[in-house]
All heavy atoms as TSV, in Angstrom:
chain	resi	resn	atom	element	x	y	z
A	1	MET	N	N	75.921	161.461	113.567
A	1	MET	CA	C	76.909	162.082	114.483
A	1	MET	C	C	76.286	163.426	114.916
A	1	MET	O	O	75.937	164.224	114.140
A	1	MET	CB	C	78.278	162.259	113.826
A	1	MET	CG	C	79.279	162.692	114.665
A	1	MET	SD	S	80.865	162.648	113.873
A	1	MET	CE	C	81.343	160.964	113.964
A	2	ASN	N	N	76.163	163.548	116.264
A	2	ASN	CA	C	75.626	164.787	116.747
A	2	ASN	C	C	76.505	166.054	116.535
A	2	ASN	O	O	75.966	167.117	116.248
A	2	ASN	CB	C	75.400	164.617	118.268
A	2	ASN	CG	C	74.281	163.590	118.685
A	2	ASN	OD1	O	73.284	163.450	117.982
A	2	ASN	ND2	N	74.604	162.809	119.641
A	3	GLU	N	N	77.796	165.852	116.562
A	3	GLU	CA	C	78.773	166.890	116.183
A	3	GLU	C	C	79.687	166.537	115.129
A	3	GLU	O	O	80.624	165.903	115.436
A	3	GLU	CB	C	79.566	167.354	117.565
A	3	GLU	CG	C	78.522	167.913	118.610
A	3	GLU	CD	C	79.263	168.588	119.712
A	3	GLU	OE1	O	80.334	169.274	119.459
A	3	GLU	OE2	O	78.855	168.372	120.910
A	4	PRO	N	N	79.322	166.852	113.863
A	4	PRO	CA	C	80.208	166.460	112.780
A	4	PRO	C	C	81.679	166.829	112.914
A	4	PRO	O	O	81.850	167.965	113.436
A	4	PRO	CB	C	79.594	167.105	111.547
A	4	PRO	CG	C	78.142	167.347	112.070
A	4	PRO	CD	C	78.161	167.604	113.466
A	5	ARG	N	N	82.621	165.998	112.554
A	5	ARG	CA	C	83.944	166.275	112.727
A	5	ARG	C	C	84.847	165.279	111.851
A	5	ARG	O	O	84.336	164.410	111.384
A	5	ARG	CB	C	84.504	166.328	114.152
A	5	ARG	CG	C	84.206	165.016	114.913
A	5	ARG	CD	C	84.145	165.217	116.436
A	5	ARG	NE	N	84.037	164.095	117.166
A	5	ARG	CZ	C	82.828	163.543	117.549
A	5	ARG	NH1	N	81.822	164.185	117.250
A	5	ARG	NH2	N	82.830	162.397	118.354
A	6	TRP	N	N	86.116	165.601	111.778
A	6	TRP	CA	C	87.047	164.792	110.969
A	6	TRP	C	C	88.368	164.753	111.674
A	6	TRP	O	O	88.526	165.508	112.756
A	6	TRP	CB	C	87.262	165.269	109.525
A	6	TRP	CG	C	87.576	166.766	109.457
A	6	TRP	CD1	C	86.811	167.805	109.725
A	6	TRP	CD2	C	88.802	167.250	109.034
A	6	TRP	NE1	N	87.491	168.896	109.501
A	6	TRP	CE2	C	88.718	168.739	109.088
A	6	TRP	CE3	C	89.998	166.749	108.694
A	6	TRP	CZ2	C	89.808	169.477	108.765
A	6	TRP	CZ3	C	91.133	167.532	108.312
A	6	TRP	CH2	C	90.966	168.923	108.367
A	7	MET	N	N	89.351	163.944	111.341
A	7	MET	CA	C	90.690	163.776	111.981
A	7	MET	C	C	90.382	163.317	113.491
A	7	MET	O	O	91.034	163.682	114.284
A	7	MET	CB	C	91.436	165.057	111.971
A	7	MET	CG	C	91.696	165.519	110.508
A	7	MET	SD	S	92.618	167.056	110.473
A	7	MET	CE	C	94.276	166.364	110.343
A	8	LEU	N	N	89.478	162.292	113.629
A	8	LEU	CA	C	89.111	161.821	115.024
A	8	LEU	C	C	89.612	160.440	115.274
A	8	LEU	O	O	90.085	159.695	114.338
A	8	LEU	CB	C	87.547	161.993	115.108
A	8	LEU	CG	C	86.804	161.213	113.993
A	8	LEU	CD1	C	86.643	159.763	114.180
A	8	LEU	CD2	C	85.511	161.885	113.903
A	9	ALA	N	N	89.578	159.989	116.437
A	9	ALA	CA	C	89.773	158.491	116.852
A	9	ALA	C	C	88.581	157.832	116.764
A	9	ALA	O	O	87.516	158.298	117.239
A	9	ALA	CB	C	90.414	158.573	118.296
A	10	SER	N	N	88.623	156.622	116.228
A	10	SER	CA	C	87.400	155.742	116.195
A	10	SER	C	C	87.777	154.378	116.309
A	10	SER	O	O	88.926	153.913	115.931
A	10	SER	CB	C	86.630	155.959	114.912
A	10	SER	OG	O	87.384	155.654	113.797
A	11	THR	N	N	86.784	153.551	116.742
A	11	THR	CA	C	86.904	152.083	116.699
A	11	THR	C	C	85.474	151.502	116.917
A	11	THR	O	O	84.518	152.261	117.100
A	11	THR	CB	C	87.870	151.588	117.944
A	11	THR	OG1	O	88.121	150.256	117.709
A	11	THR	CG2	C	87.170	151.772	119.265
A	12	SER	N	N	85.433	150.214	116.710
A	12	SER	CA	C	84.166	149.518	116.959
A	12	SER	C	C	84.280	148.297	117.761
A	12	SER	O	O	85.244	147.679	117.725
A	12	SER	CB	C	83.384	149.285	115.615
A	12	SER	OG	O	84.167	148.471	114.905
A	13	PHE	N	N	83.284	147.900	118.399
A	13	PHE	CA	C	83.228	146.555	119.099
A	13	PHE	C	C	81.635	146.095	119.027
A	13	PHE	O	O	80.767	146.875	119.487
A	13	PHE	CB	C	83.593	146.794	120.643
A	13	PHE	CG	C	83.552	145.606	121.398
A	13	PHE	CD1	C	84.540	144.582	121.228
A	13	PHE	CD2	C	82.515	145.350	122.276
A	13	PHE	CE1	C	84.546	143.520	121.959
A	13	PHE	CE2	C	82.558	144.186	123.114
A	13	PHE	CZ	C	83.595	143.163	122.820
A	14	LYS	N	N	81.554	144.835	118.461
A	14	LYS	CA	C	80.301	144.331	118.175
A	14	LYS	C	C	79.408	145.291	117.416
A	14	LYS	O	O	79.762	145.673	116.337
A	14	LYS	CB	C	79.560	143.815	119.498
A	14	LYS	CG	C	80.377	142.670	120.143
A	14	LYS	CD	C	79.687	142.226	121.365
A	14	LYS	CE	C	80.618	141.091	122.038
A	14	LYS	NZ	N	79.967	140.524	123.097
A	15	ASN	N	N	78.350	145.766	118.031
A	15	ASN	CA	C	77.357	146.699	117.329
A	15	ASN	C	C	77.420	148.186	117.643
A	15	ASN	O	O	76.627	148.999	117.530
A	15	ASN	CB	C	75.982	146.276	117.465
A	15	ASN	CG	C	75.618	146.097	118.835
A	15	ASN	OD1	O	76.390	146.369	119.795
A	15	ASN	ND2	N	74.305	145.775	119.123
A	16	ILE	N	N	78.695	148.635	118.414
A	16	ILE	CA	C	78.877	149.840	118.825
A	16	ILE	C	C	80.059	150.498	118.272
A	16	ILE	O	O	81.121	149.864	118.279
A	16	ILE	CB	C	78.915	149.955	120.370
A	16	ILE	CG1	C	77.500	149.521	120.849
A	16	ILE	CG2	C	79.195	151.368	120.794
A	16	ILE	CD1	C	77.503	149.413	122.424
A	17	ALA	N	N	79.968	151.695	117.668
A	17	ALA	CA	C	81.202	152.303	117.186
A	17	ALA	C	C	81.330	153.647	118.098
A	17	ALA	O	O	80.335	154.323	118.471
A	17	ALA	CB	C	80.933	152.861	115.804
A	18	ILE	N	N	82.586	153.983	118.379
A	18	ILE	CA	C	83.014	155.081	119.207
A	18	ILE	C	C	83.749	156.015	118.465
A	18	ILE	O	O	84.770	155.616	117.780
A	18	ILE	CB	C	83.556	154.632	120.489
A	18	ILE	CG1	C	82.624	153.818	121.370
A	18	ILE	CG2	C	84.046	155.848	121.271
A	18	ILE	CD1	C	83.084	153.467	122.696
A	19	PHE	N	N	83.489	157.413	118.546
A	19	PHE	CA	C	84.316	158.468	117.888
A	19	PHE	C	C	84.661	159.416	118.941
A	19	PHE	O	O	83.915	159.944	119.788
A	19	PHE	CB	C	83.338	159.085	116.914
A	19	PHE	CG	C	82.691	158.133	115.888
A	19	PHE	CD1	C	81.529	157.430	116.135
A	19	PHE	CD2	C	83.465	157.793	114.753
A	19	PHE	CE1	C	81.009	156.555	115.339
A	19	PHE	CE2	C	82.928	156.824	113.907
A	19	PHE	CZ	C	81.710	156.213	114.151
A	20	ALA	N	N	85.985	159.903	118.914
A	20	ALA	CA	C	86.444	160.763	119.884
A	20	ALA	C	C	87.291	161.871	119.423
A	20	ALA	O	O	88.149	161.621	118.509
A	20	ALA	CB	C	87.281	160.016	121.074
A	21	GLY	N	N	87.115	163.106	119.928
A	21	GLY	CA	C	87.985	164.121	119.519
A	21	GLY	C	C	87.769	164.576	118.046
A	21	GLY	O	O	86.685	164.355	117.460
A	22	GLY	N	N	88.854	165.171	117.395
A	22	GLY	CA	C	88.733	165.529	116.048
A	22	GLY	C	C	88.659	166.978	115.833
A	22	GLY	O	O	88.803	167.805	116.810
A	23	ILE	N	N	88.321	167.392	114.653
A	23	ILE	CA	C	88.171	168.813	114.360
A	23	ILE	C	C	86.820	169.045	113.727
A	23	ILE	O	O	86.298	168.307	112.907
A	23	ILE	CB	C	89.273	169.290	113.196
A	23	ILE	CG1	C	90.608	169.050	113.938
A	23	ILE	CG2	C	89.163	170.764	112.929
A	23	ILE	CD1	C	91.809	169.224	112.855
A	24	ASP	N	N	86.113	170.148	114.272
A	24	ASP	CA	C	84.869	170.439	113.773
A	24	ASP	C	C	84.855	171.331	112.427
A	24	ASP	O	O	86.002	171.589	111.988
A	24	ASP	CB	C	83.955	171.203	114.786
A	24	ASP	CG	C	84.359	172.563	115.205
A	24	ASP	OD1	O	85.275	173.059	114.402
A	24	ASP	OD2	O	83.885	173.206	116.167
A	25	GLN	N	N	83.715	171.700	111.965
A	25	GLN	CA	C	83.651	172.399	110.630
A	25	GLN	C	C	84.367	173.808	110.714
A	25	GLN	O	O	84.754	174.285	109.577
A	25	GLN	CB	C	82.234	172.484	110.119
A	25	GLN	CG	C	81.601	171.056	109.910
A	25	GLN	CD	C	80.146	171.105	109.748
A	25	GLN	OE1	O	79.497	172.156	110.022
A	25	GLN	NE2	N	79.649	170.124	109.095
A	26	SER	N	N	84.528	174.415	111.783
A	26	SER	CA	C	85.183	175.680	111.919
A	26	SER	C	C	86.687	175.535	112.219
A	26	SER	O	O	87.390	176.542	112.328
A	26	SER	CB	C	84.443	176.510	113.013
A	26	SER	OG	O	84.777	175.943	114.256
A	27	GLY	N	N	87.216	174.309	112.339
A	27	GLY	CA	C	88.616	174.067	112.566
A	27	GLY	C	C	88.976	173.870	114.031
A	27	GLY	O	O	90.109	173.838	114.325
A	28	LYS	N	N	87.923	173.915	114.896
A	28	LYS	CA	C	88.219	173.805	116.315
A	28	LYS	C	C	88.528	172.422	116.706
A	28	LYS	O	O	87.789	171.498	116.390
A	28	LYS	CB	C	87.048	174.394	117.159
A	28	LYS	CG	C	87.183	174.262	118.597
A	28	LYS	CD	C	85.800	174.713	119.266
A	28	LYS	CE	C	85.807	174.298	120.793
A	28	LYS	NZ	N	84.468	174.521	121.377
A	29	VAL	N	N	89.545	172.142	117.504
A	29	VAL	CA	C	89.834	170.755	118.044
A	29	VAL	C	C	88.879	170.588	119.151
A	29	VAL	O	O	88.672	171.290	120.023
A	29	VAL	CB	C	91.308	170.727	118.492
A	29	VAL	CG1	C	91.666	169.279	119.001
A	29	VAL	CG2	C	92.301	171.136	117.423
A	30	MET	N	N	88.312	169.337	119.095
A	30	MET	CA	C	87.201	168.956	120.042
A	30	MET	C	C	87.624	167.948	121.130
A	30	MET	O	O	88.577	167.102	120.864
A	30	MET	CB	C	86.062	168.380	119.145
A	30	MET	CG	C	85.539	169.324	118.142
A	30	MET	SD	S	84.340	168.656	117.129
A	30	MET	CE	C	82.936	168.663	118.279
A	31	HIS	N	N	86.875	167.862	122.130
A	31	HIS	CA	C	87.113	166.834	123.146
A	31	HIS	C	C	85.766	165.859	123.358
A	31	HIS	O	O	85.698	165.053	124.173
A	31	HIS	CB	C	87.310	167.450	124.480
A	31	HIS	CG	C	86.315	168.285	125.085
A	31	HIS	ND1	N	85.944	169.606	124.621
A	31	HIS	CD2	C	85.348	168.004	126.020
A	31	HIS	CE1	C	84.888	170.017	125.180
A	31	HIS	NE2	N	84.536	169.085	126.164
A	32	VAL	N	N	84.859	166.017	122.447
A	32	VAL	CA	C	83.558	165.351	122.407
A	32	VAL	C	C	83.812	163.745	122.194
A	32	VAL	O	O	84.620	163.481	121.210
A	32	VAL	CB	C	82.555	165.953	121.447
A	32	VAL	CG1	C	81.291	165.090	121.381
A	32	VAL	CG2	C	82.165	167.281	121.754
A	33	VAL	N	N	83.153	162.950	122.838
A	33	VAL	CA	C	83.174	161.534	122.568
A	33	VAL	C	C	81.694	161.039	122.345
A	33	VAL	O	O	80.884	161.375	123.200
A	33	VAL	CB	C	83.765	160.680	123.717
A	33	VAL	CG1	C	83.747	159.202	123.383
A	33	VAL	CG2	C	85.181	161.215	123.984
A	34	GLU	N	N	81.351	160.334	121.241
A	34	GLU	CA	C	80.107	159.786	120.964
A	34	GLU	C	C	80.027	158.405	120.494
A	34	GLU	O	O	81.194	157.976	119.997
A	34	GLU	CB	C	79.436	160.675	119.798
A	34	GLU	CG	C	79.201	162.078	120.117
A	34	GLU	CD	C	78.638	162.891	118.982
A	34	GLU	OE1	O	79.211	162.825	117.822
A	34	GLU	OE2	O	77.614	163.568	119.164
A	35	SER	N	N	79.071	157.781	120.709
A	35	SER	CA	C	78.968	156.317	120.330
A	35	SER	C	C	77.714	156.205	119.421
A	35	SER	O	O	76.667	156.924	119.583
A	35	SER	CB	C	78.955	155.390	121.487
A	35	SER	OG	O	77.783	155.582	122.160
A	36	TYR	N	N	77.812	155.239	118.548
A	36	TYR	CA	C	76.610	154.903	117.704
A	36	TYR	C	C	76.307	153.392	117.776
A	36	TYR	O	O	77.206	152.506	117.819
A	36	TYR	CB	C	76.984	155.224	116.189
A	36	TYR	CG	C	75.875	154.874	115.264
A	36	TYR	CD1	C	74.731	155.561	115.163
A	36	TYR	CD2	C	75.909	153.612	114.409
A	36	TYR	CE1	C	73.569	155.345	114.323
A	36	TYR	CE2	C	74.874	153.358	113.571
A	36	TYR	CZ	C	73.816	154.196	113.514
A	36	TYR	OH	O	72.706	153.917	112.730
A	37	HIS	N	N	75.029	153.156	118.147
A	37	HIS	CA	C	74.578	151.750	118.306
A	37	HIS	C	C	73.863	151.299	116.945
A	37	HIS	O	O	72.774	151.830	116.724
A	37	HIS	CB	C	73.680	151.626	119.448
A	37	HIS	CG	C	73.334	150.256	119.908
A	37	HIS	ND1	N	72.604	149.341	119.226
A	37	HIS	CD2	C	73.709	149.601	121.051
A	37	HIS	CE1	C	72.463	148.248	119.813
A	37	HIS	NE2	N	73.142	148.354	121.018
A	38	SER	N	N	74.544	150.468	116.233
A	38	SER	CA	C	73.962	150.164	114.890
A	38	SER	C	C	72.619	149.336	114.909
A	38	SER	O	O	71.847	149.549	113.928
A	38	SER	CB	C	75.049	149.445	114.041
A	38	SER	OG	O	75.310	148.189	114.684
A	39	GLU	N	N	72.372	148.591	115.934
A	39	GLU	CA	C	71.135	147.793	115.919
A	39	GLU	C	C	69.921	148.653	116.093
A	39	GLU	O	O	68.862	148.365	115.607
A	39	GLU	CB	C	71.169	146.689	116.924
A	39	GLU	CG	C	72.077	145.614	116.623
A	39	GLU	CD	C	72.074	144.439	117.561
A	39	GLU	OE1	O	71.308	144.609	118.532
A	39	GLU	OE2	O	72.774	143.438	117.342
A	40	ILE	N	N	70.028	149.757	116.938
A	40	ILE	CA	C	68.830	150.566	117.114
A	40	ILE	C	C	69.032	151.941	116.450
A	40	ILE	O	O	68.114	152.861	116.596
A	40	ILE	CB	C	68.594	150.728	118.637
A	40	ILE	CG1	C	69.830	151.296	119.362
A	40	ILE	CG2	C	68.167	149.409	119.224
A	40	ILE	CD1	C	69.586	151.519	120.916
A	41	GLY	N	N	70.133	152.243	115.857
A	41	GLY	CA	C	70.302	153.506	115.053
A	41	GLY	C	C	70.390	154.825	115.860
A	41	GLY	O	O	69.836	155.796	115.362
A	42	THR	N	N	70.918	154.645	117.030
A	42	THR	CA	C	70.988	155.993	117.982
A	42	THR	C	C	72.409	156.320	118.302
A	42	THR	O	O	73.343	155.452	118.357
A	42	THR	CB	C	70.103	155.703	119.294
A	42	THR	OG1	O	70.744	154.527	119.899
A	42	THR	CG2	C	68.762	155.431	118.985
A	43	TRP	N	N	72.660	157.557	118.496
A	43	TRP	CA	C	73.920	158.182	118.923
A	43	TRP	C	C	73.813	158.585	120.379
A	43	TRP	O	O	72.722	158.960	120.844
A	43	TRP	CB	C	74.142	159.491	118.137
A	43	TRP	CG	C	74.551	159.239	116.638
A	43	TRP	CD1	C	73.738	159.263	115.714
A	43	TRP	CD2	C	75.771	159.094	116.305
A	43	TRP	NE1	N	74.377	159.087	114.574
A	43	TRP	CE2	C	75.794	158.898	114.872
A	43	TRP	CE3	C	77.079	158.944	116.850
A	43	TRP	CZ2	C	76.809	158.630	114.094
A	43	TRP	CZ3	C	78.234	158.748	116.072
A	43	TRP	CH2	C	78.141	158.619	114.770
A	44	LYS	N	N	74.899	158.421	121.155
A	44	LYS	CA	C	74.931	158.754	122.560
A	44	LYS	C	C	76.169	159.568	122.825
A	44	LYS	O	O	77.197	159.147	122.420
A	44	LYS	CB	C	74.825	157.507	123.370
A	44	LYS	CG	C	74.799	157.755	124.848
A	44	LYS	CD	C	74.735	156.416	125.514
A	44	LYS	CE	C	74.589	156.654	127.076
A	44	LYS	NZ	N	74.422	155.339	127.852
A	45	THR	N	N	76.025	160.659	123.609
A	45	THR	CA	C	77.183	161.492	123.996
A	45	THR	C	C	77.754	160.736	125.293
A	45	THR	O	O	77.055	160.326	126.102
A	45	THR	CB	C	76.735	162.929	124.408
A	45	THR	OG1	O	76.277	163.451	123.257
A	45	THR	CG2	C	78.029	163.640	124.847
A	46	ARG	N	N	79.048	160.509	125.249
A	46	ARG	CA	C	79.868	159.876	126.191
A	46	ARG	C	C	80.695	160.874	127.063
A	46	ARG	O	O	80.769	162.049	126.559
A	46	ARG	CB	C	80.770	158.907	125.606
A	46	ARG	CG	C	80.085	157.790	124.893
A	46	ARG	CD	C	79.336	156.860	125.764
A	46	ARG	NE	N	78.675	155.768	125.092
A	46	ARG	CZ	C	78.281	154.733	125.706
A	46	ARG	NH1	N	78.171	154.732	127.021
A	46	ARG	NH2	N	77.644	153.815	125.008
A	47	PRO	N	N	81.305	160.591	128.201
A	47	PRO	CA	C	82.170	161.453	128.876
A	47	PRO	C	C	83.291	161.972	127.956
A	47	PRO	O	O	83.777	161.183	127.159
A	47	PRO	CB	C	82.794	160.607	129.973
A	47	PRO	CG	C	81.749	159.592	130.264
A	47	PRO	CD	C	81.120	159.259	128.802
A	48	CYS	N	N	83.586	163.377	128.073
A	48	CYS	CA	C	84.544	163.846	127.142
A	48	CYS	C	C	85.882	163.483	127.480
A	48	CYS	O	O	86.241	163.105	128.523
A	48	CYS	CB	C	84.426	165.429	127.209
A	48	CYS	SG	S	82.952	166.107	126.682
A	49	LEU	N	N	86.800	163.658	126.384
A	49	LEU	CA	C	88.229	163.540	126.682
A	49	LEU	C	C	88.633	164.601	127.610
A	49	LEU	O	O	88.154	165.629	127.789
A	49	LEU	CB	C	88.961	163.707	125.312
A	49	LEU	CG	C	88.733	162.725	124.160
A	49	LEU	CD1	C	89.360	163.161	122.927
A	49	LEU	CD2	C	89.087	161.231	124.546
A	50	ILE	N	N	89.816	164.299	128.324
A	50	ILE	CA	C	90.383	165.336	129.320
A	50	ILE	C	C	90.698	166.607	128.670
A	50	ILE	O	O	90.395	167.705	129.294
A	50	ILE	CB	C	91.570	164.636	129.977
A	50	ILE	CG1	C	91.154	163.466	130.716
A	50	ILE	CG2	C	92.346	165.746	130.861
A	50	ILE	CD1	C	92.295	162.601	131.331
A	51	LYS	N	N	91.181	166.552	127.468
A	51	LYS	CA	C	91.467	167.801	126.682
A	51	LYS	C	C	91.193	167.570	125.247
A	51	LYS	O	O	91.079	166.381	124.714
A	51	LYS	CB	C	92.935	168.315	126.917
A	51	LYS	CG	C	94.018	167.375	126.443
A	51	LYS	CD	C	95.380	167.906	126.697
A	51	LYS	CE	C	96.447	167.031	126.325
A	51	LYS	NZ	N	97.754	167.612	126.620
A	52	PRO	N	N	91.017	168.656	124.392
A	52	PRO	CA	C	90.718	168.492	122.996
A	52	PRO	C	C	91.878	167.642	122.221
A	52	PRO	O	O	92.993	167.894	122.634
A	52	PRO	CB	C	90.579	169.915	122.482
A	52	PRO	CG	C	90.193	170.719	123.677
A	52	PRO	CD	C	90.915	170.083	124.804
A	53	TRP	N	N	91.565	166.811	121.378
A	53	TRP	CA	C	92.531	165.969	120.727
A	53	TRP	C	C	92.222	165.650	119.260
A	53	TRP	O	O	91.062	165.630	118.836
A	53	TRP	CB	C	92.657	164.670	121.544
A	53	TRP	CG	C	94.036	164.088	121.587
A	53	TRP	CD1	C	94.490	163.002	121.050
A	53	TRP	CD2	C	95.192	164.749	122.169
A	53	TRP	NE1	N	95.804	162.787	121.286
A	53	TRP	CE2	C	96.246	163.780	122.043
A	53	TRP	CE3	C	95.409	165.830	122.855
A	53	TRP	CZ2	C	97.554	164.108	122.533
A	53	TRP	CZ3	C	96.765	166.221	123.342
A	53	TRP	CH2	C	97.694	165.182	123.143
A	54	LYS	N	N	93.162	165.585	118.375
A	54	LYS	CA	C	93.043	165.315	116.975
A	54	LYS	C	C	93.976	164.350	116.485
A	54	LYS	O	O	95.104	164.116	117.171
A	54	LYS	CB	C	93.041	166.530	116.145
A	54	LYS	CG	C	94.372	167.303	116.151
A	54	LYS	CD	C	94.279	168.565	115.339
A	54	LYS	CE	C	95.706	169.239	115.336
A	54	LYS	NZ	N	95.779	170.312	114.458
A	55	LEU	N	N	93.835	163.779	115.273
A	55	LEU	CA	C	94.906	163.007	114.519
A	55	LEU	C	C	95.305	161.790	115.543
A	55	LEU	O	O	96.431	161.407	115.568
A	55	LEU	CB	C	96.031	163.760	114.227
A	55	LEU	CG	C	95.883	164.819	113.103
A	55	LEU	CD1	C	97.128	165.859	113.031
A	55	LEU	CD2	C	95.550	164.188	111.763
A	56	SER	N	N	94.379	161.197	116.259
A	56	SER	CA	C	94.735	160.065	117.208
A	56	SER	C	C	94.072	158.772	116.628
A	56	SER	O	O	93.345	158.744	115.680
A	56	SER	CB	C	94.221	160.436	118.557
A	56	SER	OG	O	92.954	160.832	118.625
A	57	SER	N	N	94.300	157.705	117.331
A	57	SER	CA	C	93.682	156.416	117.013
A	57	SER	C	C	92.966	155.929	118.282
A	57	SER	O	O	93.199	156.236	119.396
A	57	SER	CB	C	94.805	155.425	116.716
A	57	SER	OG	O	95.488	155.707	115.515
A	58	GLY	N	N	91.913	155.128	117.961
A	58	GLY	CA	C	91.113	154.579	119.015
A	58	GLY	C	C	91.219	153.124	119.006
A	58	GLY	O	O	91.300	152.392	117.906
A	59	VAL	N	N	91.211	152.461	120.279
A	59	VAL	CA	C	91.176	151.030	120.282
A	59	VAL	C	C	90.345	150.563	121.574
A	59	VAL	O	O	90.378	151.247	122.561
A	59	VAL	CB	C	92.523	150.481	120.356
A	59	VAL	CG1	C	93.270	151.005	121.686
A	59	VAL	CG2	C	92.756	149.021	120.395
A	60	PHE	N	N	89.609	149.382	121.426
A	60	PHE	CA	C	89.093	148.708	122.548
A	60	PHE	C	C	90.027	147.698	123.054
A	60	PHE	O	O	90.601	146.879	122.393
A	60	PHE	CB	C	87.728	147.944	122.088
A	60	PHE	CG	C	86.522	148.667	122.297
A	60	PHE	CD1	C	85.816	149.159	121.172
A	60	PHE	CD2	C	86.037	148.977	123.568
A	60	PHE	CE1	C	84.674	149.846	121.327
A	60	PHE	CE2	C	84.932	149.745	123.689
A	60	PHE	CZ	C	84.113	150.117	122.532
A	61	MET	N	N	90.305	147.690	124.327
A	61	MET	CA	C	91.121	146.744	125.008
A	61	MET	C	C	90.619	146.505	126.525
A	61	MET	O	O	90.295	147.393	127.174
A	61	MET	CB	C	92.532	147.244	125.096
A	61	MET	CG	C	93.604	146.183	125.555
A	61	MET	SD	S	95.389	146.645	125.517
A	61	MET	CE	C	95.375	148.381	124.981
A	62	ASP	N	N	90.434	145.224	126.782
A	62	ASP	CA	C	89.896	144.791	128.080
A	62	ASP	C	C	88.646	145.510	128.456
A	62	ASP	O	O	88.478	145.939	129.525
A	62	ASP	CB	C	91.069	145.113	129.126
A	62	ASP	CG	C	92.305	144.212	128.970
A	62	ASP	OD1	O	92.206	143.143	128.424
A	62	ASP	OD2	O	93.408	144.752	129.289
A	63	GLY	N	N	87.784	145.768	127.498
A	63	GLY	CA	C	86.435	146.225	127.683
A	63	GLY	C	C	86.391	147.799	127.795
A	63	GLY	O	O	85.421	148.306	128.260
A	64	LYS	N	N	87.488	148.440	127.520
A	64	LYS	CA	C	87.598	149.996	127.618
A	64	LYS	C	C	88.047	150.521	126.269
A	64	LYS	O	O	88.691	149.850	125.403
A	64	LYS	CB	C	88.592	150.331	128.761
A	64	LYS	CG	C	88.216	149.868	130.043
A	64	LYS	CD	C	89.270	150.342	131.146
A	64	LYS	CE	C	88.874	149.829	132.483
A	64	LYS	NZ	N	89.938	150.176	133.474
A	65	PHE	N	N	87.663	151.716	126.095
A	65	PHE	CA	C	88.011	152.419	124.881
A	65	PHE	C	C	89.181	153.374	125.177
A	65	PHE	O	O	89.149	154.127	126.087
A	65	PHE	CB	C	86.855	153.386	124.415
A	65	PHE	CG	C	87.201	154.190	123.207
A	65	PHE	CD1	C	87.483	153.750	121.966
A	65	PHE	CD2	C	87.050	155.602	123.370
A	65	PHE	CE1	C	87.834	154.571	121.000
A	65	PHE	CE2	C	87.355	156.499	122.321
A	65	PHE	CZ	C	87.790	155.957	121.137
A	66	TYR	N	N	90.269	153.276	124.385
A	66	TYR	CA	C	91.473	154.076	124.568
A	66	TYR	C	C	91.765	154.975	123.386
A	66	TYR	O	O	91.509	154.480	122.265
A	66	TYR	CB	C	92.615	153.209	124.866
A	66	TYR	CG	C	92.750	152.497	126.142
A	66	TYR	CD1	C	92.167	151.195	126.180
A	66	TYR	CD2	C	93.208	153.086	127.280
A	66	TYR	CE1	C	92.040	150.432	127.449
A	66	TYR	CE2	C	93.148	152.288	128.490
A	66	TYR	CZ	C	92.556	150.995	128.516
A	66	TYR	OH	O	92.514	150.276	129.673
A	67	VAL	N	N	92.183	156.234	123.662
A	67	VAL	CA	C	92.594	157.137	122.584
A	67	VAL	C	C	94.086	157.226	122.705
A	67	VAL	O	O	94.596	157.577	123.804
A	67	VAL	CB	C	92.015	158.456	122.680
A	67	VAL	CG1	C	92.524	159.434	121.617
A	67	VAL	CG2	C	90.399	158.356	122.443
A	68	ILE	N	N	94.835	156.930	121.527
A	68	ILE	CA	C	96.311	156.907	121.642
A	68	ILE	C	C	96.877	157.822	120.560
A	68	ILE	O	O	96.286	157.983	119.519
A	68	ILE	CB	C	96.882	155.543	121.575
A	68	ILE	CG1	C	96.359	154.809	120.364
A	68	ILE	CG2	C	96.551	154.691	122.870
A	68	ILE	CD1	C	96.930	153.390	120.118
A	69	GLY	N	N	98.099	158.327	120.872
A	69	GLY	CA	C	98.766	159.216	119.863
A	69	GLY	C	C	97.952	160.572	119.541
A	69	GLY	O	O	97.074	160.857	120.334
A	70	GLY	N	N	98.332	161.254	118.531
A	70	GLY	CA	C	97.594	162.470	118.223
A	70	GLY	C	C	98.251	163.765	118.714
A	70	GLY	O	O	99.379	163.767	119.214
A	71	GLN	N	N	97.504	164.835	118.514
A	71	GLN	CA	C	97.942	166.100	118.845
A	71	GLN	C	C	96.920	166.869	119.628
A	71	GLN	O	O	95.640	166.659	119.414
A	71	GLN	CB	C	98.310	166.993	117.638
A	71	GLN	CG	C	99.383	166.415	116.767
A	71	GLN	CD	C	99.527	167.211	115.492
A	71	GLN	OE1	O	98.646	168.041	115.145
A	71	GLN	NE2	N	100.649	167.043	114.884
A	72	SER	N	N	97.222	167.883	120.508
A	72	SER	CA	C	96.205	168.665	121.209
A	72	SER	C	C	95.995	170.017	120.407
A	72	SER	O	O	96.592	170.200	119.418
A	72	SER	CB	C	96.800	169.080	122.546
A	72	SER	OG	O	97.881	169.774	122.561
């Protein structure tokens, strides 16, 4: 993970896992979204959330990644 964090939204689809928001090591709520491709072992930064978010859930639906619930 390029920006380590916890209390984030995550989900996976086939060989890709996506991680969004969360809290960094200093306690700052984040808006960063990253994906991990398990077959090639690489991380990629994705478009950020509209605002920083924590304690949420992530889901793939109709080919899209959604972040639901949580706190700003």
